[in-house]
C-alpha positions as CSV (number, residue, x, y, z in Angstrom):
1,M,39.2,-9.3,32.8
2,R,42.6,-9.0,31.6
3,N,43.5,-5.3,30.1
4,R,45.6,-6.3,26.7
5,W,46.7,-2.8,26.4
6,S,50.8,-2.3,25.5
7,T,52.1,1.2,25.1
8,A,54.8,-0.5,23.5
9,D,53.4,-2.2,20.7
10,A,50.1,0.1,20.3
11,P,51.0,2.9,17.7
12,D,51.0,6.5,18.4
13,G,48.5,9.0,18.8
14,S,49.4,10.6,15.6
15,A,47.7,7.3,13.6
16,P,44.1,7.4,15.2
17,L,43.1,4.4,12.3
18,A,46.1,2.4,13.2
19,R,45.5,2.6,17.3
20,L,41.8,1.7,16.4
21,V,43.0,-1.6,14.7
22,Y,45.2,-2.2,17.6
23,A,42.5,-1.7,19.9
24,S,40.0,-3.9,17.8
25,R,42.6,-7.0,17.5
26,L,42.5,-6.6,21.8
27,L,38.4,-7.0,21.7
28,G,38.6,-9.6,19.0
29,A,41.0,-11.6,20.9
30,D,38.7,-12.4,23.6
31,T,36.2,-14.6,23.3
32,D,34.4,-13.6,26.5
33,L,34.1,-9.9,24.5
34,V,33.0,-10.7,21.4
35,L,32.6,-14.3,18.8
36,H,32.7,-14.7,15.2
37,G,32.3,-10.9,13.6
38,G,30.6,-9.6,16.5
39,G,31.1,-6.3,17.8
40,N,32.3,-3.3,16.0
41,T,34.9,-0.4,16.5
42,S,35.2,3.4,15.1
43,V,37.1,6.5,15.0
44,K,36.5,9.7,13.9
45,T,38.9,11.6,11.8
46,T,39.2,14.8,9.5
47,V,40.7,14.1,5.7
48,T,41.1,16.0,2.8
49,D,39.5,14.9,-0.4
50,L,40.2,15.3,-4.0
51,T,39.1,18.7,-4.5
52,G,41.5,19.3,-1.3
53,E,38.6,20.1,1.1
54,P,38.8,19.3,4.3
55,V,35.8,16.2,5.2
56,P,34.8,15.0,8.6
57,V,34.9,11.2,8.1
58,L,33.7,8.1,10.3
59,H,36.1,5.2,9.7
60,V,34.1,2.0,11.0
61,K,34.1,-1.9,10.9
62,G,32.7,-3.3,7.6
63,S,30.5,-5.9,8.0
64,G,31.7,-9.2,7.8
65,S,35.0,-8.5,9.3
66,D,36.4,-9.8,12.4
67,L,37.6,-7.8,15.1
68,A,40.2,-10.5,15.7
69,T,41.7,-10.2,12.4
70,M,41.3,-6.8,11.5
71,D,43.5,-4.0,9.4
72,A,42.7,-0.8,8.4
73,S,41.5,-2.6,4.9
74,G,38.3,-4.0,7.1
75,F,37.3,-0.4,7.9
76,T,34.8,1.7,5.7
77,A,35.4,5.8,5.6
78,L,31.8,7.6,5.5
79,R,31.2,11.1,5.4
80,L,30.3,11.7,8.9
81,D,27.7,15.1,8.2
82,R,25.8,12.9,5.8
83,L,25.4,10.2,8.7
84,R,24.5,12.8,10.9
85,A,21.7,14.3,8.6
86,L,20.2,10.4,8.2
87,L,19.8,10.7,12.1
88,R,17.2,13.5,11.7
89,L,14.8,11.3,10.3
90,E,12.0,10.1,11.8
91,R,11.8,6.8,10.1
92,L,14.2,4.8,7.7
93,G,13.8,1.3,6.4
94,D,17.1,-0.7,7.2
95,S,17.8,-1.5,3.6
96,D,17.1,2.0,2.8
97,M,19.5,2.8,5.4
98,M,22.0,0.4,4.1
99,N,22.0,2.2,0.7
100,E,22.4,5.4,1.9
101,L,25.4,4.5,4.1
102,R,26.9,3.1,0.9
103,C,26.4,5.8,-0.8
104,A,28.0,7.9,1.7
105,R,31.2,5.7,1.4
106,L,34.5,8.0,0.2
107,D,35.9,4.6,-1.8
108,A,32.9,3.1,-3.5
109,T,34.6,-0.3,-3.7
110,A,35.0,-0.2,0.8
111,P,33.2,-3.3,2.3
112,D,29.6,-2.4,3.4
113,P,29.6,-0.7,6.7
114,S,28.4,-2.1,9.6
115,V,24.5,-1.9,10.3
116,E,25.5,0.0,13.8
117,T,27.4,2.9,11.8
118,L,24.6,5.3,13.1
119,L,24.7,4.6,16.2
120,H,28.7,5.8,16.1
121,A,28.0,8.6,14.5
122,L,25.6,9.7,16.8
123,L,28.0,9.4,19.9
124,P,30.0,12.5,19.8
125,H,33.5,10.8,21.0
126,P,36.2,10.3,18.4
127,A,36.7,6.3,19.4
128,V,33.9,4.0,20.0
129,L,34.3,0.0,21.0
130,H,31.2,-2.2,20.8
131,S,31.2,-5.6,22.2
132,H,28.6,-8.7,23.4
133,A,30.8,-9.3,26.5
134,D,29.3,-12.4,28.3
135,A,29.5,-10.6,31.7
136,L,26.8,-7.9,30.3
137,L,24.9,-10.0,29.0
138,A,24.4,-12.2,32.2
139,L,23.7,-9.0,34.2
140,T,21.3,-7.4,31.7
141,N,19.6,-10.9,30.7
142,Q,17.6,-10.9,33.7
143,P,14.1,-9.7,34.7
144,D,15.7,-6.5,36.7
145,G,18.8,-6.4,34.2
146,A,18.1,-2.6,33.6
147,R,18.3,-2.2,37.6
148,L,21.3,-4.3,38.0
149,A,23.1,-2.3,35.6
150,E,22.3,1.0,37.5
151,E,23.5,-0.1,40.4
152,L,26.8,-1.4,39.1
153,Y,27.5,1.7,37.1
154,G,25.7,4.1,38.3
155,D,25.3,7.2,36.0
156,S,28.5,6.7,34.3
157,V,26.2,4.8,31.7
158,V,23.4,5.3,29.9
159,V,21.3,2.5,29.9
160,V,19.1,1.6,26.7
161,P,16.2,-0.1,26.5
162,Y,17.0,-3.2,24.1
163,I,15.3,-2.1,20.4
164,M,16.4,-3.8,17.4
165,P,20.0,-3.0,15.7
166,G,19.6,-0.6,12.9
167,F,18.1,3.0,12.1
168,D,15.5,2.1,15.0
169,L,18.0,1.7,17.8
170,A,19.9,5.0,16.3
171,R,16.9,6.6,16.1
172,R,16.1,6.0,20.1
173,C,19.8,6.2,20.9
174,A,20.2,9.9,19.4
175,D,17.0,10.7,21.8
176,L,18.2,9.1,24.8
177,Y,22.1,9.2,25.1
178,P,21.5,13.6,24.4
179,A,19.1,13.7,27.7
180,R,21.1,11.2,29.9
181,A,25.0,11.6,29.1
182,H,27.1,14.1,31.1
183,A,30.9,14.7,31.4
184,G,31.1,11.9,33.5
185,T,29.6,9.5,30.9
186,V,32.2,6.8,29.8
187,G,29.9,4.1,28.2
188,M,26.1,3.0,27.0
189,V,24.7,-0.2,28.2
190,L,22.3,-1.8,25.8
191,L,20.4,-4.4,27.6
192,N,20.3,-7.9,26.4
193,H,22.6,-6.8,23.8
194,G,26.0,-5.3,24.8
195,L,28.1,-2.5,25.8
196,F,29.2,0.8,24.2
197,T,32.3,2.5,25.3
198,F,34.1,5.3,24.1
199,G,36.7,8.2,24.5
200,A,39.1,10.5,22.9
201,D,41.4,7.6,21.3
202,A,41.0,4.3,20.9
203,E,43.3,3.8,24.0
204,E,40.9,5.9,26.5
205,A,37.8,4.3,24.5
206,Y,39.5,0.6,25.4
207,H,40.4,1.1,29.0
208,R,37.0,2.3,29.8
209,H,35.5,-1.1,28.1
210,I,37.6,-3.4,30.0
211,E,37.1,-1.5,33.6
212,L,33.1,-1.7,33.1
213,V,33.2,-5.5,31.7
214,S,35.8,-6.0,34.9
215,R,33.3,-4.9,37.0
216,A,30.6,-7.1,35.6
217,E,32.6,-10.1,35.7
218,E,32.9,-9.4,39.3
219,R,29.4,-9.0,39.8
220,M,28.2,-12.2,38.0
221,G,31.7,-14.6,38.7
222,L,32.5,-14.5,35.0
223,P,34.3,-15.8,33.3
224,R,34.1,-19.4,35.4
225,P,37.0,-21.8,34.9
226,R,37.6,-23.4,31.9
227,V,38.6,-26.6,31.5
228,A,40.2,-28.3,27.9
229,P,37.5,-30.3,26.2
230,A,38.2,-33.8,26.5
231,A,37.2,-36.4,23.8
232,P,33.5,-36.8,24.1
233,R,32.1,-39.9,25.8
234,P,31.9,-42.7,23.4
235,V,28.4,-43.1,21.8
236,D,27.0,-45.5,19.1
237,R,28.4,-43.8,16.2
238,T,25.2,-45.2,13.8
239,R,23.1,-43.6,16.4
240,L,24.9,-39.9,15.7
241,A,24.9,-40.4,11.8
242,R,21.3,-41.5,12.1
243,L,20.4,-38.2,14.1
244,R,22.4,-36.1,11.6
245,G,20.5,-37.9,8.9
246,E,17.2,-36.7,10.5
247,V,18.6,-32.9,10.5
248,S,20.1,-33.0,6.9
249,A,16.4,-34.3,5.8
250,T,14.3,-31.5,8.0
251,A,17.4,-29.1,6.5
252,G,16.6,-30.4,2.8
253,A,20.4,-30.6,2.4
254,P,23.1,-32.3,4.1
255,M,24.0,-31.2,7.5
256,L,27.5,-31.6,10.0
257,L,27.1,-32.4,13.4
258,R,29.5,-31.7,15.7
259,R,29.8,-33.0,19.3
260,H,31.2,-31.2,22.1
261,E,31.6,-31.9,26.0
262,D,33.8,-30.7,28.7
263,P,33.2,-30.5,32.4
264,A,30.6,-27.0,32.1
265,V,28.6,-28.4,29.6
266,R,28.2,-31.9,30.8
267,A,27.0,-29.7,34.7
268,F,24.5,-27.9,32.0
269,L,23.2,-30.8,30.6
270,D,23.1,-33.0,33.8
271,R,20.7,-30.0,35.3
272,P,17.2,-31.3,36.2
273,D,15.6,-28.2,34.5
274,L,17.7,-27.8,31.2
275,A,15.0,-28.3,29.1
276,A,13.4,-25.3,30.8
277,V,16.5,-22.8,31.2
278,A,17.7,-23.7,27.8
279,T,15.0,-22.7,25.8
280,R,14.3,-19.2,26.8
281,G,16.0,-17.9,24.4
282,P,19.7,-16.9,23.3
283,V,21.7,-14.3,25.1
284,T,21.9,-11.8,22.3
285,P,19.9,-11.7,19.5
286,D,22.4,-11.6,16.9
287,H,23.1,-15.5,18.1
288,V,20.2,-16.5,16.5
289,L,21.6,-16.3,13.1
290,R,23.9,-19.2,13.8
291,T,22.1,-21.2,17.1
292,K,18.3,-21.0,16.1
293,R,16.8,-19.3,18.9
294,I,16.6,-22.4,21.1
295,P,18.1,-25.7,21.0
296,L,16.6,-28.9,20.7
297,V,16.6,-30.4,23.9
298,G,16.6,-34.1,23.5
299,T,16.5,-35.8,20.0
300,D,13.2,-35.3,18.5
301,V,13.8,-33.4,15.5
302,A,10.5,-33.3,14.0
303,G,8.6,-32.4,16.6
304,Y,11.3,-29.3,16.8
305,A,10.8,-28.3,13.5
306,D,6.9,-28.5,13.8
307,A,7.6,-26.2,16.6
308,Y,10.3,-23.9,14.7
309,R,7.3,-23.6,12.3
310,R,4.6,-22.7,14.5
311,H,6.9,-20.3,15.8
312,V,7.4,-18.7,12.3
313,D,3.4,-18.7,11.5
314,R,2.7,-16.9,15.0
315,H,5.1,-14.0,14.2
316,R,4.9,-14.1,10.1
317,S,3.1,-10.7,10.2
318,R,6.0,-8.8,11.7
319,A,8.0,-9.6,8.9
320,R,8.8,-5.9,7.1
321,T,9.4,-7.8,3.8
322,T,8.4,-10.9,1.9
323,L,9.4,-13.8,4.3
324,T,10.8,-16.7,2.8
325,M,11.4,-19.1,5.9
326,L,14.5,-21.0,6.6
327,D,14.9,-24.5,7.1
328,P,13.2,-25.4,10.2
329,A,16.4,-27.9,11.4
330,P,17.9,-27.1,14.8
331,R,21.3,-25.7,15.0
332,V,22.4,-26.9,18.6
333,I,21.0,-30.0,20.3
334,L,21.6,-30.7,23.9
335,D,20.9,-34.3,24.7
336,P,21.9,-35.9,28.1
337,E,23.7,-39.0,26.7
338,L,24.9,-37.4,23.4
339,G,26.5,-34.4,24.9
340,M,26.1,-30.8,23.1
341,L,26.0,-31.1,19.6
342,T,25.8,-28.0,16.6
343,A,24.7,-28.6,13.1
344,G,25.5,-26.5,9.9
345,R,26.2,-27.0,6.2
346,S,29.9,-26.6,6.9
347,A,32.8,-27.2,9.8
348,A,32.9,-23.5,10.1
349,E,29.0,-23.0,10.8
350,T,29.4,-25.8,13.5
351,G,32.0,-24.4,15.3
352,M,30.6,-21.3,15.4
353,A,27.4,-22.6,16.8
354,R,29.9,-24.2,19.1
355,D,31.7,-21.5,20.4
356,I,28.6,-19.3,20.8
357,Y,26.5,-21.7,23.0
358,R,29.3,-22.8,25.0
359,H,29.4,-18.7,25.7
360,T,25.9,-19.0,26.1
361,V,26.2,-21.9,28.6
362,D,28.1,-19.9,30.8
363,V,26.0,-16.7,30.8
364,I,23.1,-19.0,31.5
365,E,24.5,-20.6,34.7
366,A,25.6,-16.8,35.8
367,A,22.8,-15.3,35.5
368,E,20.9,-18.0,36.9
369,A,23.0,-18.1,39.9
370,V,21.7,-14.4,40.7
371,G,18.3,-13.3,39.7
372,G,17.5,-16.1,37.2
373,Y,18.2,-16.1,33.4
374,Q,15.6,-14.1,31.0
375,A,16.0,-13.8,27.3
376,L,14.2,-11.4,25.1
377,P,10.7,-12.4,24.2
378,E,10.2,-14.8,21.0
379,Q,8.9,-12.0,19.1
380,D,12.2,-9.7,19.3
381,I,14.2,-12.7,18.3
382,F,11.9,-13.3,15.5
383,D,12.2,-9.9,14.1
384,L,16.0,-10.5,13.6
385,E,16.3,-13.7,12.3
386,Y,13.8,-12.6,9.9
387,W,15.3,-8.9,9.4
388,E,14.6,-7.5,5.8
389,L,18.7,-7.5,5.7
390,E,18.8,-10.5,6.7
391,Q,16.2,-11.9,4.1
392,A,18.0,-10.1,1.3
393,K,20.8,-12.1,1.5
394,L,18.8,-15.1,1.4
395,R,17.3,-14.0,-1.6
396,R,20.6,-13.0,-3.1
397,G,21.8,-16.3,-2.1
398,G,25.4,-17.7,-3.8
399,P,26.5,-20.6,-4.7
400,V,27.3,-23.9,-2.6
401,K,30.0,-25.9,-3.2
402,E,29.1,-29.5,-4.3
403,F,29.8,-31.5,-1.2
404,A,29.0,-28.9,1.1
405,G,27.7,-30.9,4.2
406,E,29.0,-34.1,3.5
407,V,32.1,-36.4,4.8
408,A,34.6,-38.2,3.1
409,V,37.5,-40.7,4.8
410,V,40.6,-41.0,2.3
411,T,43.1,-43.3,3.7
412,G,46.4,-43.2,2.4
413,A,45.8,-39.2,2.6
414,A,49.5,-38.2,3.5
415,S,50.9,-38.4,0.0
416,G,50.6,-39.2,-3.7
417,I,46.9,-40.2,-5.0
418,G,45.4,-40.0,-1.2
419,R,47.0,-37.1,-0.7
420,A,45.1,-35.7,-3.9
421,C,42.0,-36.9,-3.1
422,A,41.5,-35.2,0.1
423,E,42.5,-32.3,-1.8
424,A,40.2,-32.2,-4.4
425,L,37.4,-33.6,-2.3
426,L,38.2,-30.6,0.1
427,A,38.0,-28.2,-2.9
428,R,34.6,-29.2,-3.6
429,G,33.2,-28.6,-0.2
430,A,33.7,-31.9,1.5
431,C,34.8,-32.2,5.0
432,V,37.7,-35.1,4.9
433,V,38.9,-37.3,7.4
434,A,42.5,-38.2,6.3
435,L,44.0,-41.5,7.4
436,D,47.6,-42.5,7.1
437,R,50.5,-44.4,8.8
438,D,52.2,-41.2,8.4
439,P,52.0,-38.6,11.1
440,S,52.5,-35.7,9.0
441,V,49.0,-36.5,8.0
442,A,47.9,-33.9,10.6
443,A,50.4,-31.3,9.7
444,S,47.6,-29.6,7.4
445,D,44.5,-29.7,9.4
446,G,41.9,-27.1,9.7
447,P,38.0,-27.0,10.5
448,A,37.0,-29.4,7.8
449,R,39.7,-31.8,7.4
450,L,40.8,-34.0,10.6
451,G,44.0,-36.1,10.0
452,L,44.5,-38.9,12.2
453,T,47.7,-41.4,12.4
454,V,46.5,-44.9,11.7
455,D,47.6,-48.1,10.4
456,V,45.1,-49.7,8.3
457,T,45.8,-53.4,9.3
458,D,45.2,-52.3,13.0
459,G,41.2,-52.6,13.2
460,K,41.1,-51.0,17.1
461,A,42.9,-47.9,15.2
462,V,40.5,-47.9,12.3
463,D,37.8,-47.9,14.7
464,A,38.6,-45.1,16.9
465,A,39.0,-43.3,13.9
466,L,35.8,-43.9,12.7
467,D,34.7,-42.5,16.2
468,A,36.5,-39.4,15.8
469,A,35.6,-38.5,12.5
470,V,31.7,-39.0,13.8
471,D,32.2,-37.2,16.9
472,R,33.9,-34.4,14.4
473,F,31.8,-34.5,11.6
474,G,28.2,-36.7,12.7
475,G,28.6,-39.5,9.8
476,V,30.2,-40.5,6.6
477,D,29.1,-39.6,2.9
478,M,32.0,-40.8,0.9
479,V,35.1,-43.5,1.8
480,V,38.2,-43.3,-0.6
481,A,40.3,-46.2,-0.4
482,A,43.7,-45.2,-1.7
483,A,46.1,-46.7,0.9
484,G,48.5,-49.3,-0.2
485,I,51.9,-50.5,-0.7
486,F,54.1,-51.8,-3.5
487,P,56.3,-54.3,-2.5
488,A,60.3,-55.0,-4.0
489,S,60.0,-56.8,-7.8
490,R,60.4,-60.5,-7.6
491,A,59.7,-63.6,-9.3
492,I,57.3,-65.7,-8.1
493,A,60.0,-68.4,-7.7
494,E,61.6,-65.9,-5.2
495,L,58.0,-65.2,-3.2
496,D,58.3,-63.8,0.0
497,P,55.6,-65.4,2.3
498,D,55.8,-62.4,4.8
499,E,55.7,-59.9,1.8
500,W,52.8,-61.5,0.2
501,R,51.2,-61.4,3.5
502,R,51.8,-57.9,3.7
503,S,50.5,-57.2,0.7
504,M,47.1,-58.7,1.3
505,A,46.7,-57.2,4.5
506,V,47.4,-53.8,3.4
507,N,45.9,-53.2,0.1
508,A,43.0,-55.8,0.1
509,E,41.8,-57.1,3.8
510,S,42.2,-53.5,5.5
511,V,39.8,-52.4,2.6
512,A,37.5,-55.2,3.0
513,Y,37.3,-54.1,6.9
514,L,36.8,-50.7,6.2
515,F,33.9,-51.6,4.1
516,A,32.4,-53.6,7.0
517,R,32.5,-50.9,9.4
518,T,32.1,-48.0,7.1
519,H,28.6,-49.5,5.7
520,P,26.0,-48.4,8.4
521,L,27.5,-45.1,8.1
522,L,27.1,-44.8,4.6
523,A,23.9,-46.5,4.2
524,L,22.8,-43.3,6.3
525,A,24.3,-40.8,3.9
526,P,21.8,-38.0,3.3
527,R,22.4,-38.1,-0.4
528,G,23.8,-41.7,-0.6
529,G,27.2,-43.4,0.2
530,R,29.6,-43.4,-2.4
531,V,33.0,-45.1,-2.2
532,V,35.9,-45.3,-4.5
533,V,38.7,-47.9,-4.8
534,V,42.4,-47.3,-6.1
535,A,43.3,-50.2,-7.5
536,S,45.7,-50.5,-10.3
537,R,46.5,-51.4,-14.0
538,N,48.1,-54.3,-12.5
539,A,44.7,-56.0,-11.8
540,L,44.1,-55.9,-15.4
541,A,47.2,-56.4,-16.9
542,P,49.8,-57.4,-14.6
543,G,53.4,-57.5,-14.7
544,P,56.1,-59.8,-14.3
545,G,57.8,-59.5,-10.9
546,A,54.8,-57.8,-9.3
547,V,52.6,-60.9,-8.2
548,A,51.9,-59.8,-4.8
549,Y,50.7,-56.4,-5.5
550,S,48.9,-57.5,-8.6
551,A,47.0,-60.1,-6.9
552,S,46.0,-57.8,-4.4
553,K,44.8,-55.0,-6.5
554,A,42.7,-57.8,-8.2
555,A,41.4,-58.9,-4.9
556,V,40.4,-55.1,-3.5
557,T,38.8,-54.7,-7.3
558,Q,36.6,-58.0,-6.5
559,V,35.7,-56.8,-2.7
560,A,34.8,-53.5,-4.8
561,R,32.6,-55.6,-6.9
562,V,30.9,-57.7,-4.4
563,A,30.1,-54.2,-2.2
564,A,28.6,-52.8,-5.2
565,L,26.2,-55.8,-5.8
566,E,25.4,-55.9,-1.9
567,W,24.8,-52.7,-1.4
568,A,23.1,-51.0,-4.3
569,G,19.9,-51.7,-2.4
570,D,21.2,-48.9,0.5
571,G,21.7,-46.5,-1.8
572,I,25.3,-47.1,-2.2
573,R,27.6,-47.0,-5.2
574,V,30.9,-48.4,-5.2
575,N,33.5,-48.1,-8.3
576,V,37.0,-48.5,-8.9
577,L,40.1,-46.7,-10.4
578,H,43.2,-48.0,-12.1
579,P,45.9,-45.7,-12.6
580,D,48.9,-46.5,-14.2
581,A,52.3,-44.7,-13.8
582,V,51.3,-42.3,-11.6
583,F,54.9,-40.9,-11.5
584,D,54.8,-38.0,-8.4
585,T,54.0,-40.7,-5.8
586,G,56.2,-42.0,-3.0
587,L,57.0,-45.1,-5.4
588,W,58.9,-43.2,-7.8
589,S,62.6,-41.7,-6.8
590,A,64.2,-39.6,-9.3
591,E,66.7,-42.3,-9.7
592,V,64.2,-45.0,-10.3
593,L,62.6,-42.9,-12.8
594,E,66.1,-42.3,-14.3
595,A,66.6,-46.3,-14.4
596,R,63.2,-47.3,-15.9
597,A,63.3,-44.4,-18.5
598,R,67.1,-45.6,-19.3
599,H,65.9,-49.2,-19.6
600,Y,63.8,-48.4,-22.2
601,G,65.6,-46.2,-23.8
602,L,63.8,-42.8,-23.3
603,T,64.5,-39.8,-21.8
604,V,62.5,-39.5,-18.1
605,A,59.8,-37.0,-20.1
606,E,59.3,-39.5,-22.8
607,Y,59.1,-42.1,-19.8
608,K,56.3,-40.5,-18.1
609,R,54.3,-40.4,-21.2
610,R,54.7,-43.8,-22.6
611,N,51.1,-44.4,-23.0
612,L,48.4,-44.0,-26.1
613,L,47.1,-40.1,-25.6
614,G,51.1,-39.3,-24.6
615,A,49.7,-37.8,-21.5
616,E,51.4,-37.5,-18.2
617,I,49.2,-39.1,-15.4
618,T,49.7,-37.4,-12.2
619,S,48.0,-37.4,-8.7
620,A,46.0,-34.8,-9.4
621,R,44.3,-36.5,-12.1
622,V,43.4,-39.1,-10.1
623,G,42.4,-37.4,-7.6
624,E,39.9,-34.8,-9.7
625,L,38.5,-38.2,-11.4
626,A,38.0,-40.0,-7.7
627,A,35.9,-36.9,-6.8
628,T,34.1,-37.0,-10.0
629,L,33.2,-40.2,-9.4
630,C,31.4,-39.3,-6.2
631,G,29.5,-36.7,-7.6
632,E,26.4,-36.4,-9.8
633,T,27.8,-37.0,-12.7
634,F,28.0,-40.5,-11.7
635,A,24.9,-40.9,-9.8
636,A,23.7,-43.8,-11.8
637,T,27.0,-45.7,-12.0
638,T,28.3,-48.6,-9.6
639,G,30.5,-51.5,-9.8
640,A,32.1,-49.3,-12.7
641,Q,36.2,-49.8,-13.3
642,L,38.0,-46.6,-14.6
643,T,41.3,-46.6,-16.0
644,V,43.6,-43.6,-15.7
645,D,46.3,-44.4,-17.7
646,G,46.4,-42.6,-20.8
647,G,45.7,-45.5,-22.3
648,N,47.1,-48.9,-22.5
649,E,47.6,-51.6,-25.1
650,R,47.6,-54.6,-22.8
651,V,44.8,-53.3,-21.1
652,I,42.0,-52.3,-23.4
């Protein structure tokens, strides 16, 4: 394992917390050590309180922080004497423990401290680092994992049998560590959990961490060579969308489904014993919160859900609090034909499950090559999945965004109305597949946004984009057709046939094609498909010199009306927006605006509000209405045509 410590970059020894931040970021930068909020770190210092008294303090990672992006504000300072007093108790419920930890904070507004805070307090060393290193997990997740760890490290580490994180683990270590540690002890191996190292400062603890993990990597043949994932092999996108629908129905809410495949995953999926090795359990119990205890091998979602319910019923009596069963839908699906898929209510969740299980594949393969992969018994995994602290979070809940778990395809999304529609949908929790001819459409991509350079008149490009959308998110729930062109003004007598055909192709024919290709996906949308067509006031009240534009917008309005008639039986609603005078789009330059305002003897500001309500019509207004049309407010509306024009006498 690469040692990333740089004396030139690290803060000097006079700033122990700053050095801990530096060491924490180094751990967090390596996904072979920690993933998505995993691991924790601490340093012990003395501070002077408001009364002028010196107070021994433990600075520990706050719950929910990510080591990769930590700064000092992510650590919580607690009174060390109080923490060590708690360790003298024989029993303490974890909810009570967390309350005591909160009460021990120097700053009541600081983050909740890590659930492993008492273990950090127990260790006498100033700096402590904890990771879930893949190599350590591969070493210890075996029938004789304890022996392998002792053989590899001798008495330089204390090996601790698995105990669930929280007070019980800290209390057990309070008994074991003093009895087994000596001057040469540099770490603790927690079987099926991870590695602790410590030192006089963060640098020493970090060097020890890297050295111990490196020895485990050499023993286990990790990390395995990694090849960047290519695009997954093509599969029937309707089949994927149907599978997503089954997962969503089982979860009781719309879910996303993401495909992943690389050579290592493909080799794992091709194992003849896949069902056996993949269903032994997670490499560390923490992962159950992201991946469930086991993946679904194959595509029998109903069978998986039944087995999950039986699993909960078998262990229900172990719960230390009133048990609220989690949804029984899988979070990881392994299918030799479809690849590795991960499910979640958000793109972030599917990404976390993907990353965790991708590392799980490496750990299982490495362990199988030595003594055979063995996870903890299912009751231990149940205990963490239904931990009283996790159940308390579930009961507290929190707001869920309107379109969480849903996917929208938006055309013309690089600018103007299309971009505003995409932004409005993203803000309401949707994942967005943004299509546009302009390559800048991909500039602001993120976990929930996929920008693709696509000419909507190119059927093959549209099909490829829909394949990419379903690979990334699992299906399509909403379509907003906002791509359009406005040809130069000319009278019918001066009609340019090529201009006419281009207008029809972009503004109408491309939408009809998009409808044809997305219909099977929209019909499988968990909450019903929704379509919004951005037409124009010109479809209702055309003006001279705009025959190609007006006719094409009238044509696409008719396409939408027919779709509303044909698709209602599939639970798909189709509505049309007719904007007018939206001046913050690429169609209107400052020069054109000034010229049009002069033509009417108005200022630019007056011209922008030249409607009955005197309202300025912006792309954002149109985007918000498009998003609202996709929401519950319009759940009983289809075939409607709404104007966004501030009131136009000719239309009214």
